[in-house]
C-alpha positions as a Markdown table, in Angstrom:
| # | Residue | x | y | z |
|---|---|---|---|---|
| 1 | Met | -44.1 | -30.9 | -246.4 |
| 2 | Lys | -44.9 | -27.2 | -246.6 |
| 3 | Thr | -48.0 | -25.6 | -245.0 |
| 4 | Leu | -49.7 | -23.5 | -247.6 |
| 5 | Val | -50.9 | -20.1 | -246.4 |
| 6 | Phe | -52.0 | -17.6 | -249.1 |
| 7 | Ala | -53.6 | -14.2 | -249.2 |
| 8 | Ala | -56.2 | -13.4 | -251.8 |
| 9 | Pro | -59.6 | -11.7 | -252.0 |
| 10 | Glu | -61.3 | -15.0 | -252.4 |
| 11 | Pro | -59.5 | -18.4 | -252.0 |
| 12 | Thr | -61.6 | -19.8 | -254.9 |
| 13 | Ile | -59.7 | -17.8 | -257.5 |
| 14 | Leu | -56.7 | -20.1 | -257.0 |
| 15 | Pro | -57.1 | -23.2 | -259.2 |
| 16 | Val | -56.4 | -26.3 | -257.1 |
| 17 | Ala | -54.7 | -29.4 | -258.4 |
| 18 | Gly | -54.1 | -32.7 | -256.8 |
| 19 | Ser | -56.0 | -34.3 | -253.9 |
| 20 | Ala | -56.3 | -31.2 | -251.7 |
| 21 | Ala | -59.7 | -30.9 | -249.9 |
| 22 | Val | -61.3 | -27.5 | -249.7 |
| 23 | Phe | -63.5 | -26.8 | -246.7 |
| 24 | Pro | -64.7 | -24.0 | -244.5 |
| 25 | Val | -62.9 | -23.6 | -241.2 |
| 26 | Gly | -64.6 | -23.5 | -237.9 |
| 27 | Glu | -63.5 | -22.6 | -234.4 |
| 28 | Leu | -60.8 | -24.9 | -233.1 |
| 29 | His | -60.4 | -26.8 | -236.4 |
| 30 | Val | -57.5 | -29.2 | -236.6 |
| 31 | Leu | -55.2 | -28.2 | -239.5 |
| 32 | Val | -54.3 | -31.1 | -241.8 |
| 33 | Thr | -51.9 | -31.4 | -244.7 |
| 34 | Gln | -53.3 | -31.6 | -248.2 |
| 35 | Ala | -56.1 | -29.2 | -247.4 |
| 36 | Ile | -57.1 | -25.7 | -248.3 |
| 37 | Ile | -59.0 | -23.8 | -245.7 |
| 38 | Val | -61.6 | -21.1 | -246.5 |
| 39 | Arg | -62.2 | -18.7 | -243.6 |
| 40 | Pro | -65.4 | -16.8 | -243.0 |
| 41 | Pro | -65.5 | -13.0 | -243.5 |
| 42 | Arg | -64.6 | -10.4 | -240.9 |
| 43 | Leu | -62.6 | -12.8 | -238.7 |
| 44 | His | -58.9 | -13.4 | -238.4 |
| 45 | Leu | -57.6 | -16.9 | -238.9 |
| 46 | Glu | -54.7 | -18.0 | -236.8 |
| 47 | Ala | -52.8 | -21.2 | -236.2 |
| 48 | Asp | -51.9 | -21.9 | -232.6 |
| 49 | Gly | -49.1 | -24.1 | -231.1 |
| 50 | Arg | -51.3 | -27.2 | -231.2 |
| 51 | Val | -51.8 | -26.8 | -234.9 |
| 52 | Ile | -55.4 | -25.9 | -234.5 |
| 53 | Ser | -57.0 | -23.0 | -236.3 |
| 54 | Arg | -58.7 | -20.3 | -234.3 |
| 55 | Leu | -61.2 | -17.6 | -235.5 |
| 56 | Asp | -61.2 | -14.3 | -233.6 |
| 57 | Val | -62.0 | -10.6 | -234.1 |
| 58 | Arg | -58.8 | -9.9 | -232.2 |
| 59 | Pro | -56.4 | -8.3 | -232.6 |
| 60 | Leu | -58.5 | -5.2 | -232.8 |
| 61 | Asp | -55.7 | -2.8 | -233.7 |
| 62 | Thr | -55.2 | -4.1 | -237.3 |
| 63 | Pro | -56.6 | -2.0 | -240.2 |
| 64 | His | -58.0 | -5.1 | -241.9 |
| 65 | Arg | -60.1 | -8.0 | -240.7 |
| 66 | Pro | -59.2 | -10.6 | -241.7 |
| 67 | Ser | -55.6 | -9.6 | -241.7 |
| 68 | Val | -53.0 | -11.5 | -243.8 |
| 69 | Asp | -50.4 | -10.3 | -241.3 |
| 70 | Val | -52.2 | -12.0 | -238.4 |
| 71 | Leu | -52.5 | -15.3 | -240.4 |
| 72 | Phe | -48.9 | -15.3 | -241.7 |
| 73 | Gln | -47.4 | -14.4 | -238.3 |
| 74 | Ser | -49.2 | -17.2 | -236.5 |
| 75 | Ala | -48.4 | -19.7 | -239.3 |
| 76 | Ala | -44.7 | -18.7 | -239.1 |
| 77 | Glu | -44.7 | -19.1 | -235.3 |
| 78 | Val | -46.2 | -22.5 | -235.5 |
| 79 | Phe | -44.8 | -24.0 | -238.7 |
| 80 | Gly | -41.4 | -22.1 | -239.0 |
| 81 | Asp | -39.5 | -23.0 | -242.1 |
| 82 | Arg | -42.3 | -25.2 | -243.4 |
| 83 | Val | -44.6 | -22.2 | -244.3 |
| 84 | Leu | -45.2 | -21.2 | -247.9 |
| 85 | Gly | -47.0 | -17.9 | -248.0 |
| 86 | Val | -48.6 | -16.6 | -251.2 |
| 87 | Val | -49.7 | -13.0 | -251.6 |
| 88 | Met | -52.1 | -12.3 | -254.4 |
| 89 | Ser | -53.9 | -9.2 | -255.8 |
| 90 | Gly | -55.1 | -6.7 | -253.2 |
| 91 | Met | -54.9 | -3.1 | -252.0 |
| 92 | Gly | -52.6 | -1.9 | -249.4 |
| 93 | Ala | -49.7 | -3.5 | -247.6 |
| 94 | Asp | -51.4 | -6.2 | -245.6 |
| 95 | Gly | -49.2 | -9.3 | -245.9 |
| 96 | Arg | -45.9 | -7.4 | -245.9 |
| 97 | Asp | -45.2 | -7.7 | -242.1 |
| 98 | Gly | -46.5 | -11.3 | -242.1 |
| 99 | Ala | -44.2 | -12.1 | -245.0 |
| 100 | Ala | -41.3 | -10.8 | -242.9 |
| 101 | Trp | -42.3 | -13.2 | -240.1 |
| 102 | Ile | -42.3 | -16.1 | -242.6 |
| 103 | Lys | -38.9 | -15.2 | -244.0 |
| 104 | Ala | -37.4 | -14.6 | -240.5 |
| 105 | Arg | -38.3 | -18.2 | -239.7 |
| 106 | Gly | -36.9 | -19.7 | -242.9 |
| 107 | Gly | -40.2 | -20.0 | -244.9 |
| 108 | Thr | -40.9 | -19.1 | -248.5 |
| 109 | Val | -43.0 | -16.3 | -249.9 |
| 110 | Leu | -44.5 | -16.1 | -253.4 |
| 111 | Thr | -46.2 | -13.1 | -254.8 |
| 112 | Glu | -48.5 | -12.7 | -257.8 |
| 113 | Ala | -46.8 | -11.0 | -260.7 |
| 114 | Glu | -47.8 | -7.4 | -261.4 |
| 115 | Glu | -49.0 | -8.2 | -265.0 |
| 116 | Thr | -51.8 | -10.5 | -263.7 |
| 117 | Cys | -52.9 | -8.6 | -260.6 |
| 118 | Val | -56.1 | -6.7 | -260.6 |
| 119 | Val | -54.6 | -4.5 | -257.9 |
| 120 | Tyr | -50.8 | -4.7 | -257.4 |
| 121 | Gly | -50.8 | -3.3 | -253.9 |
| 122 | Met | -50.3 | -6.2 | -251.5 |
| 123 | Pro | -47.8 | -8.1 | -253.7 |
| 124 | Arg | -45.9 | -4.8 | -254.5 |
| 125 | Ala | -45.5 | -4.1 | -250.7 |
| 126 | Val | -43.9 | -7.6 | -250.2 |
| 127 | Val | -41.7 | -7.3 | -253.3 |
| 128 | Glu | -40.5 | -3.8 | -252.5 |
| 129 | Ala | -39.6 | -4.9 | -249.0 |
| 130 | Gly | -37.4 | -7.6 | -250.5 |
| 131 | Leu | -39.5 | -10.4 | -249.0 |
| 132 | Ser | -40.7 | -12.2 | -252.2 |
| 133 | Asp | -38.8 | -15.3 | -253.2 |
| 134 | Glu | -40.5 | -15.2 | -256.6 |
| 135 | Glu | -43.1 | -13.2 | -258.5 |
| 136 | Val | -45.4 | -15.6 | -260.4 |
| 137 | Pro | -48.1 | -14.9 | -263.0 |
| 138 | Leu | -51.6 | -16.1 | -261.9 |
| 139 | Asp | -51.7 | -18.8 | -264.5 |
| 140 | Leu | -48.5 | -20.4 | -263.3 |
| 141 | Leu | -49.1 | -19.9 | -259.5 |
| 142 | Thr | -50.6 | -23.4 | -258.9 |
| 143 | Ser | -47.6 | -25.0 | -260.5 |
| 144 | Ala | -45.2 | -22.8 | -258.5 |
| 145 | Ile | -47.0 | -23.8 | -255.3 |
| 146 | Leu | -47.1 | -27.5 | -256.1 |
| 147 | Glu | -43.3 | -27.5 | -256.9 |
| 148 | Arg | -42.7 | -26.2 | -253.4 |
| 149 | Ile | -45.0 | -28.3 | -251.3 |
């Protein structure tokens, strides 16, 4: 089973199908399958080796908080080839370096297609770096995710 990690301005914009539970994450929260985690603002969300989430303001040298790169890197380190990263509409290149971590460990990366992005910055950075396995329009993204998990 894949571990779903996605980047979007707000997780609620992704329609959820199936029996996945949606809940806010707290400090040292045990990560479970079939769940979608909503992180609080201004904190990085990371997975650690015990498959427990951790909220932190560190690292402090990232231009964004929360940083998609921090989340994707930690997920790749913990889950390896079981990670499915999804990069959706957003400005800048946050997510590109994290997508490289996911790909280097055999995981999969999907990006939102340009035609449905409000801002085609983050997905573009991943696509231009050759790290996207598939560009998917927003209305088909849920199906594309479910096919892979």
